[in-house]
C-alpha positions in Angstrom: 59.3 14.8 105.6 59.3 14.0 101.6 60.1 18.0 99.7 58.8 16.1 96.9 55.4 17.8 97.0 56.0 21.3 98.4 55.6 24.4 96.4 51.6 23.6 95.0 49.9 26.7 96.1 46.2 27.7 96.0 45.6 31.3 95.3 42.4 32.5 95.9 40.6 36.5 96.6 38.6 37.4 99.4 36.5 40.1 99.8 34.9 41.9 102.1 31.9 44.1 100.9 30.7 43.8 97.2 31.4 46.4 95.6 33.7 47.6 92.8 36.2 49.9 94.1 36.9 48.1 97.2 39.8 46.5 98.2 40.0 42.1 98.6 42.7 39.7 100.1 44.8 37.8 97.5 45.2 34.6 99.6 48.0 32.4 98.6 48.4 28.8 100.1 50.7 26.4 100.3 49.4 22.6 100.2 51.7 20.4 102.4 52.9 22.9 104.8 49.8 25.0 105.0 51.9 27.9 104.9 49.9 30.8 104.0 50.6 34.4 102.1 48.1 37.3 102.1 48.2 40.6 100.2 45.9 43.4 100.3 45.2 44.2 97.0 43.3 47.9 95.8 40.6 45.6 93.5 39.5 42.2 92.1 41.5 42.8 89.2 43.7 41.4 86.8 45.9 44.2 87.0 46.0 43.3 91.1 46.9 40.3 90.8 49.2 40.2 88.1 51.5 43.5 90.3 51.3 41.3 93.3 52.4 38.4 91.6 55.3 39.9 90.0 56.1 41.9 93.7 56.4 38.2 94.8 58.3 37.0 92.5 60.9 40.1 92.6 60.5 39.2 96.7 62.0 35.4 95.7 64.4 36.2 92.8 65.8 33.1 91.6 63.8 30.6 94.3 60.4 31.8 92.8 60.0 28.4 90.5 61.7 26.1 93.5 58.9 27.3 95.8 56.3 28.2 93.1 55.7 25.2 91.6 52.2 25.0 90.7 49.5 27.3 91.2 45.8 26.3 91.2 43.1 29.3 90.7 38.8 29.2 90.2 37.8 30.9 86.9 37.4 34.5 88.4 38.2 37.3 86.0 40.9 38.1 88.6 42.9 35.4 87.6 42.6 35.7 83.6 46.1 36.2 83.7 47.4 33.9 85.6 48.6 31.7 83.1 51.2 34.4 81.8 53.5 33.2 84.5 54.2 29.8 82.7 55.9 31.9 80.2 58.2 33.8 82.7 58.8 30.9 85.3 58.7 27.6 85.3 55.9 27.6 87.4 52.7 26.0 86.3 49.0 26.8 86.6 45.7 24.5 87.0 42.5 25.7 86.9 39.5 24.0 89.4 36.2 23.5 87.4 33.5 25.6 87.6 31.4 25.7 90.9 34.1 23.4 92.5 35.9 24.8 95.8 36.6 21.8 96.8 39.7 21.4 94.2 40.8 24.2 96.1 40.1 22.7 99.8 43.4 24.1 101.4 42.7 27.7 100.7 38.8 27.7 101.3 39.8 26.0 104.6 42.3 29.1 105.0 39.3 31.5 104.2 37.6 30.9 107.1 40.1 31.2 109.4 40.6 34.5 107.9 37.3 35.2 108.6 37.7 35.2 112.2 38.9 38.7 112.1 37.4 39.7 108.7 33.6 39.2 109.0 32.1 38.9 105.5 30.2 42.5 104.9 33.2 44.2 106.4 35.4 46.9 104.3 38.8 45.5 104.2 39.7 49.3 103.5 39.2 49.6 107.5 42.4 47.1 107.9 45.7 47.9 107.5 48.5 46.6 106.3 49.3 45.3 109.7 46.2 44.3 111.2 46.5 41.9 107.4 50.0 40.8 108.1 48.8 39.8 111.5 46.0 37.6 110.7 49.1 36.0 108.2 50.9 35.6 111.2 48.1 34.2 113.0 47.4 31.4 110.1 51.3 30.6 109.8 51.9 30.3 113.5 49.0 27.9 114.7 49.9 24.6 115.4 48.1 21.7 112.4 47.6 18.0 113.8 48.2 17.4 110.3 51.6 19.0 109.8 52.8 16.7 113.5 51.3 19.7 115.5 54.4 21.9 113.9 53.2 25.6 112.9 53.1 26.1 108.9 55.9 28.6 109.4 57.8 25.7 111.1 57.3 23.2 108.5 57.6 25.4 105.9 60.7 26.7 106.9 62.0 22.9 107.1 61.0 21.8 103.7 62.5 24.4 102.1 65.9 24.4 104.2 66.2 21.0 102.7 65.0 22.7 99.4 67.0 25.0 98.9 70.6 23.5 100.0 
């Protein structure tokens, strides 16, 4: 595999109940390896998304811009400040056209996988961080035909080992 295209991520939120005070899931999916990052955030707000991305930036350190070359988001209000990443890192930010979920198809597909465990309308307050981590682990260990039957974890580690040498 060529590392050239690693690092392009799609970002979205997955809601349970449709209330403003309800926690949501922030999902970040890597296009090439299908690696999925799922974080439970307190609300569907710009502040919650920015705080989670700041934590991710801190966790990744100097490797952040190498691993996260770009983000593609929808036009939801929760992503209003996403472009600020371009000021603090070498990460590019793109926005899909309105009502064009196909422009972020990998992330939409993963939302379907998440819905196997967390049905629409079910409160995300009912799910612990450990339960969300188990869903993330399941998504990342499921072998994929498109990856030559590697799991996203295996494909991502293989690509990162070359990228970060």
